[in-house]
C-alpha positions as CSV (number, residue, x, y, z in Angstrom):
1,M,-11.5,64.2,37.7
2,I,-12.7,63.1,34.2
3,A,-15.8,61.6,35.7
4,T,-16.8,64.8,37.4
5,L,-16.1,66.7,34.2
6,I,-18.3,64.4,32.2
7,A,-21.0,64.7,34.9
8,V,-20.9,68.5,34.8
9,L,-21.0,68.5,31.0
10,T,-24.0,66.2,31.1
11,I,-25.8,68.4,33.6
12,I,-25.1,71.5,31.4
13,I,-26.4,69.7,28.3
14,V,-29.6,68.6,30.2
15,V,-30.2,72.1,31.5
16,V,-29.6,73.7,28.1
17,N,-31.9,71.2,26.5
18,G,-34.5,72.0,29.1
19,I,-34.3,75.7,28.6
20,I,-34.4,75.3,24.8
21,G,-37.4,73.0,25.1
22,I,-39.3,75.4,27.4
23,A,-38.4,78.3,25.1
24,G,-39.6,76.3,22.1
25,L,-42.9,75.5,23.7
26,F,-43.3,79.2,24.8
27,F,-42.7,80.5,21.3
28,A,-44.9,77.8,19.7
29,L,-47.8,78.9,22.0
30,K,-47.1,82.5,21.2
31,S,-47.0,81.9,17.5
32,T,-50.3,79.9,17.6
33,K,-52.0,82.7,19.5
34,N,-50.6,85.2,16.9
35,H,-51.9,82.9,14.1
36,K,-55.3,82.8,15.6
37,T,-55.6,86.5,16.1
38,M,-54.3,87.0,12.5
39,A,-56.9,84.6,11.2
40,F,-59.6,86.4,13.3
41,K,-58.5,89.8,11.9
42,K,-58.6,88.5,8.4
43,K,-62.2,87.2,9.0
44,L,-63.2,90.6,10.4
45,L,-61.6,92.3,7.4
46,S,-63.4,90.1,4.9
47,V,-66.7,90.6,6.8
48,T,-66.2,94.4,6.8
49,D,-65.3,94.3,3.1
50,N,-68.5,92.6,2.2
């Protein structure tokens, strides 16, 4: 009984860690894309200002 409980908890922890990892990667990719577009917009703005 205790062994199965530990096994289930371990599986839940692994799954949650996997989801968090994937979500973290996804948000990291999104933020880098946003950062690049922001940098690009800033460049465009500075060019148009000049």
